C-alpha positions as a printed NumPy array, in Angstrom:
array([[-150.222,  111.093,   25.482],
       [-150.261,  114.956,   25.301],
       [-153.048,  116.393,   23.194],
       [-152.112,  118.875,   20.496],
       [-151.242,  122.428,   21.573],
       [-154.119,  124.924,   21.401],
       [-153.246,  128.575,   20.654],
       [-155.53 ,  131.666,   20.531],
       [-154.52 ,  134.436,   18.139],
       [-155.879,  137.86 ,   18.703],
       [-156.253,  140.159,   15.632],
       [-153.433,  142.345,   14.503],
       [-150.386,  142.621,   12.298],
       [-147.917,  141.254,   15.004],
       [-150.107,  138.358,   15.868],
       [-150.437,  137.652,   12.148],
       [-146.601,  137.326,   12.085],
       [-146.659,  134.793,   15.003],
       [-149.402,  132.857,   13.084],
       [-147.115,  132.875,    9.963],
       [-144.203,  131.509,   11.95 ],
       [-146.365,  128.404,   12.797],
       [-146.471,  127.209,    9.194],
       [-144.026,  124.527,    9.888],
       [-145.57 ,  123.184,   13.076],
       [-147.965,  120.22 ,   13.262],
       [-150.588,  119.024,   15.675],
       [-151.693,  122.553,   16.489],
       [-155.152,  124.102,   16.966],
       [-155.478,  127.732,   16.31 ],
       [-158.453,  129.697,   17.533],
       [-158.767,  133.127,   16.089],
       [-161.051,  136.178,   15.652],
       [-159.023,  137.629,   12.786],
       [-160.196,  136.763,    9.459],
       [-156.78 ,  137.325,    7.726],
       [-155.085,  134.981,   10.274],
       [-157.874,  132.487,    9.662],
       [-157.341,  132.688,    5.913],
       [-153.648,  132.154,    6.324],
       [-153.9  ,  129.264,    8.731],
       [-156.591,  127.709,    6.468],
       [-153.779,  127.157,    3.955],
       [-151.432,  125.47 ,    6.42 ],
       [-151.61 ,  121.571,    6.471],
       [-151.612,  119.91 ,    9.819],
       [-153.116,  122.839,   11.735],
       [-156.707,  122.749,   12.909],
       [-158.373,  126.051,   12.677],
       [-161.392,  127.288,   14.784],
       [-162.937,  130.858,   14.092],
       [-164.807,  132.42 ,   16.854],
       [-167.674,  133.903,   14.792],
       [-169.373,  137.154,   15.874],
       [-169.747,  140.466,   14.29 ],
       [-167.262,  141.843,   11.721],
       [-165.372,  145.048,   12.431],
       [-164.609,  145.511,    8.716],
       [-161.908,  148.064,    9.153],
       [-159.697,  145.593,   11.011],
       [-161.167,  142.267,    9.744],
       [-161.889,  141.259,   13.328],
       [-164.813,  139.338,   14.82 ],
       [-166.256,  140.667,   18.032],
       [-169.462,  140.577,   20.104],
       [-171.245,  138.32 ,   22.478],
       [-171.091,  135.32 ,   20.258],
       [-167.339,  135.558,   19.717],
       [-166.866,  135.825,   23.494],
       [-169.315,  132.852,   24.168],
       [-167.253,  130.857,   21.598],
       [-164.174,  131.419,   23.524],
       [-165.728,  130.423,   26.841],
       [-166.257,  126.963,   25.618],
       [-162.437,  126.245,   24.931],
       [-159.27 ,  125.904,   26.981],
       [-156.004,  126.881,   25.174],
       [-152.359,  126.586,   26.277],
       [-151.537,  130.154,   25.04 ],
       [-153.091,  133.328,   23.886],
       [-151.137,  135.675,   21.658],
       [-152.579,  139.03 ,   22.255],
       [-151.819,  142.397,   20.444],
       [-151.758,  145.565,   22.114],
       [-152.319,  149.221,   21.015],
       [-150.362,  150.527,   24.094],
       [-148.371,  149.02 ,   27.1  ],
       [-147.735,  151.148,   30.175],
       [-146.255,  150.06 ,   33.516],
       [-149.203,  151.438,   35.527],
       [-151.978,  151.398,   32.989],
       [-151.182,  147.761,   31.691],
       [-152.457,  146.716,   28.199],
       [-154.859,  149.15 ,   26.631],
       [-156.676,  149.426,   23.395],
       [-158.228,  152.295,   21.342],
       [-161.207,  150.362,   20.057],
       [-163.658,  149.583,   23.034],
       [-165.507,  146.97 ,   20.979],
       [-162.345,  144.739,   20.988],
       [-161.741,  144.752,   24.76 ],
       [-164.318,  142.2  ,   25.83 ],
       [-163.039,  139.579,   23.034],
       [-159.407,  140.228,   24.389],
       [-160.432,  139.687,   27.94 ],
       [-162.165,  136.371,   26.861],
       [-159.066,  135.303,   25.218],
       [-156.964,  135.932,   28.284],
       [-159.541,  133.975,   30.412],
       [-159.517,  130.991,   27.931],
       [-155.79 ,  130.439,   27.986],
       [-153.339,  129.199,   30.664],
       [-150.684,  131.705,   29.562],
       [-150.965,  135.056,   27.726],
       [-148.229,  136.402,   25.645],
       [-148.444,  140.039,   24.398],
       [-146.611,  140.567,   21.147],
       [-145.963,  144.086,   19.989],
       [-143.355,  146.322,   18.617],
       [-141.427,  148.762,   20.782],
       [-143.222,  151.78 ,   19.659],
       [-146.256,  150.82 ,   21.862],
       [-144.514,  151.043,   25.221],
       [-144.85 ,  153.885,   27.69 ],
       [-148.262,  154.779,   26.256],
       [-151.895,  154.169,   27.214],
       [-155.012,  154.393,   25.146],
       [-158.736,  154.63 ,   25.938],
       [-159.646,  151.159,   27.368],
       [-157.986,  148.918,   29.666],
       [-157.521,  145.314,   28.42 ],
       [-155.552,  143.843,   31.249],
       [-153.238,  144.599,   34.113],
       [-149.652,  143.478,   33.594],
       [-149.98 ,  140.958,   36.389],
       [-152.539,  139.155,   34.098],
       [-150.021,  138.765,   31.413],
       [-147.453,  135.933,   31.417],
       [-144.923,  137.409,   28.963],
       [-144.436,  140.444,   26.652],
       [-142.35 ,  139.968,   23.544],
       [-140.987,  142.99 ,   21.667],
       [-138.082,  144.026,   19.554],
       [-134.537,  145.054,   20.673],
       [-135.228,  148.681,   19.767],
       [-136.988,  149.102,   23.085],
       [-134.691,  151.218,   25.187],
       [-132.996,  149.496,   28.221],
       [-134.5  ,  151.975,   30.64 ],
       [-138.042,  151.245,   29.392],
       [-137.528,  147.551,   29.263],
       [-136.331,  147.449,   32.899],
       [-139.89 ,  148.753,   34.015],
       [-141.279,  145.437,   32.927],
       [-138.716,  143.222,   34.605],
       [-138.481,  139.399,   33.744],
       [-141.934,  139.636,   32.137],
       [-140.391,  141.269,   28.941],
       [-138.42 ,  139.528,   26.333],
       [-136.597,  141.495,   23.646],
       [-136.221,  139.284,   20.506],
       [-133.026,  139.332,   18.653],
       [-134.739,  140.608,   15.591],
       [-137.101,  143.487,   15.218],
       [-140.767,  142.487,   15.584],
       [-142.125,  143.087,   12.167],
       [-145.438,  144.49 ,   11.722],
       [-147.032,  144.544,    8.351],
       [-149.592,  147.2  ,    7.156],
       [-152.96 ,  145.967,    6.   ],
       [-152.114,  146.666,    2.457],
       [-148.999,  144.424,    2.566],
       [-150.957,  141.576,    4.188],
       [-153.848,  141.893,    1.649],
       [-151.073,  141.742,   -1.102],
       [-149.782,  138.653,    0.32 ],
       [-153.315,  137.008,    0.446],
       [-153.894,  138.035,   -3.184],
       [-150.637,  136.263,   -4.242],
       [-151.83 ,  132.962,   -2.79 ]])
């Protein structure tokens, strides 16, 4: 008998959308460091929720630090859904906030597969801190607005969804929470 699927959700607006798409699934365990995702998942029946703990980065409602990383080291997940500030063929996955990089790396280490979910505007750029090389990532999912020439640089690793990857602003997500 297969145990329930375990998923790790990184913080961010696109990973929030992935979490929201899970509301009809059963027998899932979701691990997250994002308080907005945690609040949403807490309202979904049949999904077990684990929150990493750690220190709050209030501007992004993200838990980081040694305790969050140690928490993840004790778990094994099927998939990590990772957000990215930028994706570049040579630089890989990068992030502007250096405090988030160690937790993102811990998420990658805790999962069998890592799927980066991001909108097409993040491609071809790199930011301050390297999170992972592309060969550490199982799949990258984005929207169909990514130009074909850019998409080809990522080969079979890239999937363009039939619908635009929606990212919501913090204000929109907060309004949705208030309505519940």
